[in-house]
C-alpha positions, 0 to 999 in steps of 0.5 A: 520528521521521523527523526524528531519522534520520541524514542520508544520506552524499550526499543530492544523489547519492542524490536524483539516483539516486532521480529517475533510477530514478523516470524508469525506473519512468515509462518502464515499466522496472520492473527498471531502475528497482528495480535503481538504487533498490536502491543507495539507503541505507535511511535516505534512502528513509525520510527522506520519505514520497513517496520511500519510497512511490515505492521501494516501488512500484518494488519491487512493480512489479518483483515484490518483494513482501517488499522493497516490503512491508518498506519499507512496513512500516518507513514505517507504523511510523514514520509510522503517519498515512500512509493511502496506506502502510497501504493499499498494505502491506495490499495486499501482505499480502493478496497474501502471503496474510496477511489477518489482518496486512492487517486489522490494518494497516488497523485504524486506517482501518476508520472511513474513508469511502474506497471503496478502504479499505472494499473492502480491509477487505472482502477481509481479512474474506472471506479470514478467513471473516468474511463478515458483516463483509465484507458490511458493509464492502462496503456501506459502500464502495458508499455512499461510492462513489456510482453507476458501474461500481465501485458495481455491482461492489461491489454484485455481491460483496454479493449473492454474499456473501448468498447 
């Protein structure tokens, strides 16, 4: 449980370091942001969901898929209800060519009406050769997304898979 974790040695200093790295990230200094965020203690990073996701995004923006994925995996294991962390972790797993792991990560969200979740589920299915399941997920994503460019793009994916 997150609340039973030991408090960081100096939470004010850690928070200042986190916000400083966040400012660097927003200024498009991915390398500097990640370098600064690496000095944060793991227990501080995982203390709050928003901090863990922010630091994971810094790692990912700097090309550190393993570090970002590890932070997200730790967060998901502590807070399985955080959908954003699951979606980000699944994206990392897909980038790392682990579609089965991505599908397992997204499993609790498969009933979601969120088009982004359904599109990711479809990617996992496509990469594992489960094309019928991918079509169903893309159709669900299209139904959830309404109309517009995203809808048209998903429609083309479904047509391509059917032929």
